[in-house]
Each structure stands twice: as C-alpha cells, then as structure tokens.
LUMTOR-688018 format. One record per atom (N, C-alpha, C): residue in three letters; chain; atom name; x, y negated, z. Coordinates in pm, whole numbers. Layout:
<recs>
ALA,A,CA,X,Y,Z
...
</recs>
This chain:
<recs>
UNK,A,N,14,-5213,3649
UNK,A,CA,18,-5173,3788
UNK,A,C,141,-5088,3813
UNK,A,N,200,-5108,3930
UNK,A,CA,315,-5028,3972
UNK,A,C,276,-4946,4095
UNK,A,N,311,-4819,4093
UNK,A,CA,286,-4733,4209
UNK,A,C,386,-4769,4318
UNK,A,N,336,-4789,4439
UNK,A,CA,422,-4823,4552
UNK,A,C,447,-4701,4639
UNK,A,N,342,-4628,4674
UNK,A,CA,358,-4513,4762
UNK,A,C,224,-4456,4802
UNK,A,N,225,-4372,4906
UNK,A,CA,105,-4306,4956
UNK,A,C,75,-4349,5099
UNK,A,N,-53,-4346,5134
UNK,A,CA,-95,-4375,5270
UNK,A,C,-45,-4262,5361
UNK,A,N,40,-4296,5457
UNK,A,CA,94,-4197,5552
UNK,A,C,-2,-4177,5668
UNK,A,N,-51,-4287,5725
UNK,A,CA,-149,-4279,5832
UNK,A,C,-222,-4412,5846
UNK,A,N,-329,-4409,5924
UNK,A,CA,-418,-4524,5940
UNK,A,C,-438,-4551,6089
UNK,A,N,-459,-4677,6122
UNK,A,CA,-484,-4713,6261
UNK,A,C,-562,-4843,6269
UNK,A,N,-623,-4862,6383
UNK,A,CA,-689,-4990,6411
UNK,A,C,-636,-5042,6543
UNK,A,N,-664,-5171,6566
UNK,A,CA,-637,-5231,6696
UNK,A,C,-772,-5244,6765
UNK,A,N,-786,-5181,6879
UNK,A,CA,-914,-5184,6950
UNK,A,C,-933,-5312,7030
UNK,A,N,-825,-5380,7064
UNK,A,CA,-831,-5506,7139
UNK,A,C,-702,-5584,7115
UNK,A,N,-687,-5693,7185
UNK,A,CA,-568,-5778,7170
UNK,A,C,-442,-5701,7209
UNK,A,N,-335,-5725,7135
UNK,A,CA,-207,-5663,7167
UNK,A,C,-112,-5762,7234
UNK,A,N,-142,-5890,7224
UNK,A,CA,-64,-5991,7294
UNK,A,C,-142,-6023,7421
UNK,A,N,-81,-5991,7536
UNK,A,CA,-151,-6003,7663
UNK,A,C,-73,-6090,7759
UNK,A,N,-147,-6155,7847
UNK,A,CA,-83,-6239,7948
UNK,A,C,-42,-6152,8066
UNK,A,N,86,-6163,8102
UNK,A,CA,140,-6097,8220
UNK,A,C,215,-6201,8300
UNK,A,N,171,-6220,8422
UNK,A,CA,228,-6323,8508
UNK,A,C,221,-6457,8435
UNK,A,N,335,-6518,8406
UNK,A,CA,334,-6651,8344
UNK,A,C,366,-6648,8195
UNK,A,N,371,-6528,8135
UNK,A,CA,407,-6522,7993
UNK,A,C,317,-6424,7919
UNK,A,N,319,-6433,7787
UNK,A,CA,246,-6339,7703
UNK,A,C,342,-6232,7653
UNK,A,N,297,-6108,7655
UNK,A,CA,380,-5996,7612
UNK,A,C,304,-5912,7510
UNK,A,N,379,-5836,7434
UNK,A,CA,323,-5748,7332
UNK,A,C,302,-5610,7393
UNK,A,N,178,-5558,7382
UNK,A,CA,145,-5428,7437
UNK,A,C,75,-5345,7329
UNK,A,N,141,-5241,7277
UNK,A,CA,84,-5162,7167
UNK,A,C,-21,-5059,7210
UNK,A,N,-63,-5057,7337
UNK,A,CA,-160,-4958,7383
UNK,A,C,-295,-4968,7313
UNK,A,N,-326,-5081,7251
UNK,A,CA,-455,-5098,7182
UNK,A,C,-458,-5031,7045
UNK,A,N,-346,-4975,7001
UNK,A,CA,-344,-4907,6870
UNK,A,C,-410,-4771,6880
UNK,A,N,-492,-4739,6780
UNK,A,CA,-560,-4611,6776
UNK,A,C,-551,-4554,6635
UNK,A,N,-488,-4438,6621
UNK,A,CA,-482,-4373,6490
UNK,A,C,-619,-4316,6459
UNK,A,N,-659,-4328,6332
UNK,A,CA,-791,-4282,6289
UNK,A,C,-778,-4195,6165
UNK,A,N,-883,-4117,6138
UNK,A,CA,-884,-4025,6024
UNK,A,C,-904,-4099,5893
UNK,A,N,-981,-4207,5897
UNK,A,CA,-1004,-4288,5778
UNK,A,C,-1045,-4429,5819
UNK,A,N,-1035,-4519,5723
UNK,A,CA,-1077,-4657,5744
UNK,A,C,-1195,-4685,5652
UNK,A,N,-1297,-4743,5710
UNK,A,CA,-1411,-4790,5632
UNK,A,C,-1385,-4937,5603
UNK,A,N,-1371,-4971,5475
UNK,A,CA,-1339,-5107,5433
UNK,A,C,-1468,-5178,5397
UNK,A,N,-1493,-5291,5463
UNK,A,CA,-1608,-5374,5431
UNK,A,C,-1556,-5507,5377
UNK,A,N,-1647,-5592,5333
UNK,A,CA,-1605,-5721,5279
UNK,A,C,-1542,-5810,5386
UNK,A,N,-1564,-5780,5515
UNK,A,CA,-1509,-5862,5622
UNK,A,C,-1394,-5796,5697
UNK,A,N,-1368,-5670,5670
UNK,A,CA,-1259,-5605,5742
UNK,A,C,-1281,-5456,5757
UNK,A,N,-1234,-5403,5870
UNK,A,CA,-1224,-5258,5885
UNK,A,C,-1297,-5202,6006
UNK,A,N,-1342,-5078,5987
UNK,A,CA,-1387,-4992,6096
UNK,A,C,-1303,-4865,6087
UNK,A,N,-1251,-4819,6198
UNK,A,CA,-1182,-4692,6200
UNK,A,C,-1281,-4580,6223
UNK,A,N,-1259,-4468,6158
UNK,A,CA,-1343,-4350,6177
UNK,A,C,-1253,-4240,6233
UNK,A,N,-1288,-4191,6352
UNK,A,CA,-1207,-4090,6419
UNK,A,C,-1234,-3952,6360
UNK,A,N,-1154,-3855,6401
UNK,A,CA,-1171,-3716,6354
UNK,A,C,-1310,-3663,6384
UNK,A,N,-1369,-3706,6496
UNK,A,CA,-1502,-3657,6532
UNK,A,C,-1616,-3745,6479
UNK,A,N,-1581,-3840,6388
UNK,A,CA,-1682,-3921,6322
UNK,A,C,-1723,-4048,6394
UNK,A,N,-1662,-4079,6505
UNK,A,CA,-1693,-4202,6578
UNK,A,C,-1635,-4322,6502
UNK,A,N,-1715,-4428,6492
UNK,A,CA,-1673,-4549,6423
UNK,A,C,-1639,-4657,6525
UNK,A,N,-1519,-4718,6507
UNK,A,CA,-1471,-4821,6600
UNK,A,C,-1426,-4941,6518
UNK,A,N,-1473,-5058,6554
UNK,A,CA,-1441,-5181,6480
UNK,A,C,-1300,-5230,6515
UNK,A,N,-1228,-5277,6415
UNK,A,CA,-1094,-5332,6434
UNK,A,C,-1105,-5473,6490
UNK,A,N,-1010,-5513,6574
UNK,A,CA,-1012,-5643,6639
UNK,A,C,-1003,-5760,6539
UNK,A,N,-958,-5733,6415
UNK,A,CA,-949,-5840,6315
UNK,A,C,-1078,-5857,6235
UNK,A,N,-1180,-5781,6266
UNK,A,CA,-1311,-5794,6203
UNK,A,C,-1386,-5907,6276
UNK,A,N,-1454,-5995,6203
UNK,A,CA,-1520,-6108,6270
UNK,A,C,-1631,-6067,6367
UNK,A,N,-1680,-5943,6358
UNK,A,CA,-1786,-5899,6449
UNK,A,C,-1733,-5833,6576
UNK,A,N,-1602,-5817,6587
UNK,A,CA,-1544,-5761,6711
UNK,A,C,-1565,-5862,6823
UNK,A,N,-1604,-5818,6944
UNK,A,CA,-1628,-5913,7052
UNK,A,C,-1506,-5996,7093
UNK,A,N,-1385,-5947,7068
UNK,A,CA,-1263,-6022,7099
UNK,A,C,-1188,-6055,6970
UNK,A,N,-1260,-6089,6868
UNK,A,CA,-1203,-6099,6733
UNK,A,C,-1074,-6181,6726
UNK,A,N,-982,-6131,6644
UNK,A,CA,-858,-6200,6609
UNK,A,C,-863,-6242,6462
UNK,A,N,-982,-6240,6403
UNK,A,CA,-1003,-6274,6263
UNK,A,C,-971,-6421,6241
UNK,A,N,-893,-6450,6135
UNK,A,CA,-858,-6587,6096
UNK,A,C,-904,-6618,5955
UNK,A,N,-948,-6515,5883
UNK,A,CA,-989,-6535,5745
UNK,A,C,-889,-6478,5646
UNK,A,N,-761,-6475,5683
UNK,A,CA,-658,-6423,5591
UNK,A,C,-602,-6289,5638
UNK,A,N,-659,-6231,5746
UNK,A,CA,-597,-6113,5806
UNK,A,C,-691,-5995,5832
UNK,A,N,-793,-5969,5750
UNK,A,CA,-883,-5858,5782
UNK,A,C,-821,-5720,5763
UNK,A,N,-719,-5708,5678
UNK,A,CA,-653,-5581,5652
UNK,A,C,-503,-5605,5653
UNK,A,N,-430,-5513,5716
UNK,A,CA,-284,-5526,5713
UNK,A,C,-221,-5394,5671
UNK,A,N,-108,-5406,5602
UNK,A,CA,-35,-5289,5552
UNK,A,C,110,-5299,5595
UNK,A,N,167,-5185,5630
UNK,A,CA,308,-5177,5665
UNK,A,C,373,-5063,5588
UNK,A,N,505,-5063,5582
UNK,A,CA,579,-4967,5500
UNK,A,C,685,-4897,5583
UNK,A,N,690,-4765,5571
UNK,A,CA,784,-4686,5651
UNK,A,C,931,-4727,5632
UNK,A,N,977,-4764,5510
UNK,A,CA,1116,-4810,5499
UNK,A,C,1147,-4935,5584
UNK,A,N,1046,-5022,5604
UNK,A,CA,1067,-5137,5691
UNK,A,C,1084,-5094,5836
UNK,A,N,1012,-4989,5876
UNK,A,CA,1029,-4938,6012
UNK,A,C,1168,-4877,6031
UNK,A,N,1221,-4815,5927
UNK,A,CA,1358,-4763,5935
UNK,A,C,1456,-4878,5957
UNK,A,N,1434,-4990,5887
UNK,A,CA,1521,-5107,5906
UNK,A,C,1506,-5164,6047
UNK,A,N,1381,-5169,6097
UNK,A,CA,1360,-5222,6233
UNK,A,C,1427,-5133,6338
UNK,A,N,1416,-5001,6323
UNK,A,CA,1482,-4911,6417
UNK,A,C,1634,-4926,6412
UNK,A,N,1688,-4944,6291
UNK,A,CA,1832,-4962,6277
UNK,A,C,1878,-5088,6350
UNK,A,N,1796,-5190,6349
UNK,A,CA,1833,-5317,6412
UNK,A,C,1802,-5320,6562
UNK,A,N,1681,-5270,6600
UNK,A,CA,1634,-5288,6738
UNK,A,C,1640,-5162,6825
UNK,A,N,1643,-5043,6763
UNK,A,CA,1652,-4922,6843
UNK,A,C,1536,-4827,6822
UNK,A,N,1547,-4708,6882
UNK,A,CA,1449,-4601,6858
UNK,A,C,1311,-4625,6918
UNK,A,N,1294,-4728,7003
UNK,A,CA,1163,-4755,7060
UNK,A,C,1065,-4813,6957
UNK,A,N,1113,-4846,6838
UNK,A,CA,1026,-4901,6733
UNK,A,C,966,-4784,6654
UNK,A,N,851,-4739,6700
UNK,A,CA,780,-4628,6634
UNK,A,C,709,-4677,6509
UNK,A,N,689,-4587,6415
UNK,A,CA,616,-4622,6292
UNK,A,C,477,-4676,6328
UNK,A,N,441,-4791,6270
UNK,A,CA,310,-4852,6292
UNK,A,C,301,-4938,6415
UNK,A,N,409,-4951,6491
UNK,A,CA,407,-5024,6617
UNK,A,C,370,-5172,6603
UNK,A,N,394,-5230,6485
UNK,A,CA,360,-5371,6464
UNK,A,C,210,-5391,6448
UNK,A,N,134,-5281,6437
UNK,A,CA,-11,-5292,6437
UNK,A,C,-78,-5295,6303
UNK,A,N,-6,-5269,6196
UNK,A,CA,-71,-5268,6065
UNK,A,C,-174,-5156,6059
UNK,A,N,-277,-5175,5978
UNK,A,CA,-384,-5076,5965
UNK,A,C,-346,-4960,5874
UNK,A,N,-279,-4989,5766
UNK,A,CA,-248,-4889,5664
UNK,A,C,-96,-4879,5654
UNK,A,N,-44,-4762,5686
UNK,A,CA,101,-4742,5682
UNK,A,C,134,-4659,5558
UNK,A,N,225,-4713,5476
UNK,A,CA,258,-4655,5346
UNK,A,C,395,-4590,5348
UNK,A,N,400,-4466,5300
UNK,A,CA,527,-4397,5277
UNK,A,C,569,-4424,5134
UNK,A,N,693,-4468,5116
UNK,A,CA,742,-4496,4980
UNK,A,C,892,-4473,4977
UNK,A,N,943,-4458,4857
UNK,A,CA,1087,-4441,4838
UNK,A,C,1151,-4578,4828
UNK,A,N,1238,-4609,4919
UNK,A,CA,1306,-4739,4915
UNK,A,C,1214,-4851,4959
UNK,A,N,1266,-4972,4952
UNK,A,CA,1188,-5089,4993
UNK,A,C,1079,-5117,4891
UNK,A,N,960,-5154,4937
UNK,A,CA,848,-5175,4846
UNK,A,C,865,-5301,4762
UNK,A,N,818,-5292,4638
UNK,A,CA,811,-5406,4547
UNK,A,C,665,-5452,4552
UNK,A,N,638,-5560,4625
UNK,A,CA,502,-5602,4653
UNK,A,C,463,-5721,4567
UNK,A,N,346,-5711,4504
UNK,A,CA,292,-5821,4425
UNK,A,C,186,-5897,4504
UNK,A,N,100,-5969,4434
UNK,A,CA,-5,-6050,4499
UNK,A,C,-135,-5974,4518
UNK,A,N,-145,-5853,4459
UNK,A,CA,-266,-5773,4472
UNK,A,C,-227,-5627,4494
UNK,A,N,-314,-5556,4565
UNK,A,CA,-300,-5412,4584
UNK,A,C,-425,-5342,4534
UNK,A,N,-408,-5217,4494
UNK,A,CA,-518,-5126,4467
UNK,A,C,-487,-4998,4543
UNK,A,N,-585,-4949,4617
UNK,A,CA,-571,-4821,4686
UNK,A,C,-664,-4724,4615
UNK,A,N,-606,-4616,4563
UNK,A,CA,-682,-4520,4482
UNK,A,C,-689,-4386,4553
UNK,A,N,-812,-4330,4558
UNK,A,CA,-828,-4197,4618
UNK,A,C,-814,-4089,4513
UNK,A,N,-827,-3963,4554
UNK,A,CA,-808,-3849,4464
UNK,A,C,-908,-3847,4349
UNK,A,N,-1025,-3908,4369
UNK,A,CA,-1127,-3912,4263
UNK,A,C,-1109,-4031,4169
UNK,A,N,-1006,-4112,4191
UNK,A,CA,-979,-4226,4104
UNK,A,C,-1055,-4352,4143
UNK,A,N,-1127,-4350,4255
UNK,A,CA,-1197,-4470,4301
UNK,A,C,-1096,-4563,4365
UNK,A,N,-1111,-4692,4338
UNK,A,CA,-1014,-4790,4387
UNK,A,C,-1078,-4893,4478
UNK,A,N,-997,-4937,4572
UNK,A,CA,-1030,-5054,4654
UNK,A,C,-930,-5162,4614
UNK,A,N,-983,-5279,4583
UNK,A,CA,-902,-5391,4536
UNK,A,C,-875,-5484,4655
UNK,A,N,-748,-5512,4681
UNK,A,CA,-708,-5606,4785
UNK,A,C,-634,-5722,4720
UNK,A,N,-675,-5843,4752
UNK,A,CA,-614,-5962,4692
UNK,A,C,-552,-6050,4800
UNK,A,N,-492,-6159,4753
UNK,A,CA,-430,-6259,4838
UNK,A,C,-333,-6194,4939
UNK,A,N,-251,-6106,4888
UNK,A,CA,-151,-6038,4970
UNK,A,C,-45,-6139,5012
UNK,A,N,-25,-6148,5143
UNK,A,CA,75,-6240,5198
UNK,A,C,154,-6168,5308
UNK,A,N,281,-6205,5327
UNK,A,CA,355,-6148,5438
UNK,A,C,291,-6188,5571
UNK,A,N,281,-6095,5663
UNK,A,CA,231,-6124,5797
UNK,A,C,343,-6189,5876
UNK,A,N,323,-6309,5924
UNK,A,CA,431,-6374,5999
UNK,A,C,453,-6304,6133
UNK,A,N,577,-6279,6170
UNK,A,CA,604,-6216,6299
UNK,A,C,576,-6314,6413
UNK,A,N,536,-6261,6525
UNK,A,CA,511,-6346,6642
UNK,A,C,625,-6330,6743
UNK,A,N,635,-6425,6832
UNK,A,CA,740,-6423,6935
UNK,A,C,724,-6303,7027
UNK,A,N,598,-6266,7058
UNK,A,CA,575,-6155,7151
UNK,A,C,624,-6022,7093
UNK,A,N,592,-5995,6965
UNK,A,CA,639,-5871,6904
UNK,A,C,790,-5873,6890
UNK,A,N,845,-5987,6853
UNK,A,CA,990,-5999,6837
UNK,A,C,1062,-5972,6969
UNK,A,N,1009,-6026,7079
UNK,A,CA,1068,-6001,7211
UNK,A,C,1055,-5853,7248
UNK,A,N,942,-5792,7216
UNK,A,CA,923,-5648,7240
UNK,A,C,1029,-5569,7164
UNK,A,N,1053,-5605,7038
UNK,A,CA,1154,-5536,6959
UNK,A,C,1291,-5548,7024
UNK,A,N,1320,-5665,7079
UNK,A,CA,1450,-5689,7142
UNK,A,C,1461,-5624,7279
UNK,A,N,1348,-5578,7334
UNK,A,CA,1353,-5503,7458
UNK,A,C,1355,-5585,7585
UNK,A,N,1304,-5706,7582
UNK,A,CA,1302,-5782,7708
UNK,A,C,1278,-5928,7684
UNK,A,N,1351,-6009,7760
UNK,A,CA,1340,-6154,7751
UNK,A,C,1464,-6206,7679
UNK,A,N,1452,-6229,7549
UNK,A,CA,1570,-6271,7471
UNK,A,C,1600,-6420,7489
UNK,A,N,1722,-6455,7452
UNK,A,CA,1758,-6596,7446
UNK,A,C,1687,-6658,7326
UNK,A,N,1685,-6789,7321
UNK,A,CA,1621,-6858,7209
UNK,A,C,1686,-6819,7076
UNK,A,N,1817,-6805,7075
UNK,A,CA,1888,-6767,6953
UNK,A,C,1857,-6625,6909
UNK,A,N,1850,-6533,7007
UNK,A,CA,1815,-6394,6974
UNK,A,C,1673,-6385,6920
UNK,A,N,1582,-6460,6982
UNK,A,CA,1443,-6459,6936
UNK,A,C,1432,-6515,6795
UNK,A,N,1500,-6624,6768
UNK,A,CA,1497,-6686,6635
UNK,A,C,1552,-6589,6530
UNK,A,N,1661,-6521,6562
UNK,A,CA,1720,-6425,6468
UNK,A,C,1624,-6308,6443
UNK,A,N,1556,-6260,6547
UNK,A,CA,1460,-6151,6530
UNK,A,C,1342,-6195,6446
UNK,A,N,1290,-6315,6470
UNK,A,CA,1179,-6368,6390
UNK,A,C,1217,-6376,6242
UNK,A,N,1338,-6424,6215
UNK,A,CA,1385,-6433,6077
UNK,A,C,1399,-6295,6014
UNK,A,N,1450,-6199,6088
UNK,A,CA,1465,-6062,6038
UNK,A,C,1330,-6000,6004
UNK,A,N,1230,-6023,6089
UNK,A,CA,1098,-5961,6071
UNK,A,C,1011,-6033,5969
UNK,A,N,1050,-6150,5926
UNK,A,CA,970,-6229,5833
UNK,A,C,982,-6175,5690
UNK,A,N,905,-6232,5600
UNK,A,CA,914,-6198,5459
UNK,A,C,854,-6063,5423
UNK,A,N,767,-6010,5510
UNK,A,CA,701,-5883,5480
UNK,A,C,751,-5765,5560
UNK,A,N,867,-5778,5623
UNK,A,CA,918,-5665,5700
UNK,A,C,822,-5630,5814
UNK,A,N,753,-5727,5868
UNK,A,CA,655,-5707,5975
UNK,A,C,519,-5663,5917
UNK,A,N,507,-5658,5784
UNK,A,CA,383,-5615,5720
UNK,A,C,322,-5723,5633
UNK,A,N,205,-5691,5577
UNK,A,CA,134,-5780,5486
UNK,A,C,-14,-5784,5521
UNK,A,N,-75,-5900,5499
UNK,A,CA,-220,-5914,5510
UNK,A,C,-280,-5913,5370
UNK,A,N,-405,-5871,5360
UNK,A,CA,-475,-5871,5232
UNK,A,C,-625,-5885,5257
UNK,A,N,-694,-5932,5152
UNK,A,CA,-839,-5949,5158
UNK,A,C,-907,-5845,5069
UNK,A,N,-1009,-5775,5120
UNK,A,CA,-1082,-5678,5037
UNK,A,C,-1175,-5748,4940
UNK,A,N,-1189,-5693,4821
UNK,A,CA,-1279,-5747,4719
UNK,A,C,-1385,-5640,4689
UNK,A,N,-1487,-5635,4773
UNK,A,CA,-1586,-5529,4762
UNK,A,C,-1729,-5577,4745
UNK,A,N,-1757,-5704,4770
UNK,A,CA,-1896,-5743,4780
UNK,A,C,-1951,-5681,4907
UNK,A,N,-2068,-5623,4899
UNK,A,CA,-2128,-5558,5016
UNK,A,C,-2102,-5408,5018
UNK,A,N,-2034,-5356,4917
UNK,A,CA,-2007,-5212,4911
UNK,A,C,-1913,-5172,5025
UNK,A,N,-1924,-5049,5069
UNK,A,CA,-1834,-4996,5171
UNK,A,C,-1757,-4881,5111
UNK,A,N,-1629,-4879,5137
UNK,A,CA,-1541,-4775,5083
UNK,A,C,-1453,-4723,5194
UNK,A,N,-1386,-4613,5169
UNK,A,CA,-1302,-4550,5270
UNK,A,C,-1160,-4532,5218
UNK,A,N,-1062,-4549,5308
UNK,A,CA,-921,-4522,5280
UNK,A,C,-884,-4401,5365
UNK,A,N,-811,-4307,5306
UNK,A,CA,-770,-4185,5377
UNK,A,C,-621,-4162,5357
UNK,A,N,-558,-4091,5449
UNK,A,CA,-418,-4050,5426
UNK,A,C,-406,-3976,5294
UNK,A,N,-299,-4004,5221
UNK,A,CA,-279,-3943,5090
UNK,A,C,-322,-4030,4975
UNK,A,N,-408,-4131,4999
UNK,A,CA,-446,-4224,4894
UNK,A,C,-320,-4293,4842
UNK,A,N,-325,-4340,4717
UNK,A,CA,-208,-4401,4654
UNK,A,C,-223,-4552,4649
UNK,A,N,-116,-4623,4683
UNK,A,CA,-113,-4770,4679
UNK,A,C,-42,-4815,4553
UNK,A,N,-106,-4906,4479
UNK,A,CA,-49,-4971,4363
UNK,A,C,-43,-5120,4387
UNK,A,N,45,-5190,4317
UNK,A,CA,52,-5335,4326
UNK,A,C,61,-5392,4184
UNK,A,N,19,-5517,4172
UNK,A,CA,32,-5591,4046
UNK,A,C,90,-5727,4077
</recs>
C-alpha cells in the first residue's frame, strides 16, 4: 500500500447539479453540502452534519432523484488537481466544485491504483474497489470555461479534465456494515 494523502473535507450532493435552463443544461454547484463525516454503506453515502443530521447523497440508489449508475456511489477528488484546474480555468474553480464526496490533500499529483483504503486514527479501514476516473461532462466543462464555449474549446476542456483530473469513482466493500469517513483520515492506494 502507498499513502496518498489525508481527507481535507467531505461533501455530498443533495440533488442534481446538471439542470435545465431555457433550452440547455447547465452545471449548478448549489446542491453541494459540506458535512462533518460520511457514513459509508454498501450502496453509497449519507452525509452527517455538525448537528448530527443525516442527509442521503444523490448517488445513493435510495435518493428520490438518484443519479446512481452502479459505478459511482463514492467519488474522490484531489487538491493538486484543483490547483491545475484553477491555473487553466481561473479562480472561480473552488476546491470540491466538481462534486466529489471525499477531497484529499496530498503532496504533488496523486499516484492512484485500482483500490483505495481509508484509515481512521484507530486503524479501522474502509476498502474501496473498482477505482475508475470520473469522466468529465460537457456541463461542468462549460462551467469551468465560464460560459458557452465553442466546440473546440469544449473538446479541449473535456480532454484536460479527463483521466482522473475531474476525480475518481469507487465502490465500497462493506457488506451490510456501516462505517464513517472523517476529515484527517488517511487515504492509501494499491
């Protein structure tokens, strides 16, 4: 196992972030909610707020507006990728804006394998498998570009955001057990 970094912060998506406006779909990050911890289940995530309120993530199959596809119950993003996105697109690209659930602070670009382990201070681990790059969408890419891009600009942005820069999806391997992820937990990869 290789240490990748530490959990910087956690968030959930309370509803769809790609919304219809007039005749087109646009990316709207207002559905993002930072939470104190994530409750990881075999099907996805629940966010737990500072006051103990539990809110289901839109990628959980039980969410009323579910965006669950089977390969996307948990997503992870990396702060160095956000630095690259800001350098390319501008200061409006805030950390976590792409909607990943677990944002990792690490030194340099992450070396990502096919599996992750998230370990808490007591040494308990959550195993995440089938790690794949999250493909960027046209709506987020247009948001990054700040408007209505040309086809060439959009294609270049999609290519730039691909390959993991937009984040990664992973599947939890828990059975029916429930576990929690908190800021400060350590991410490992194999």
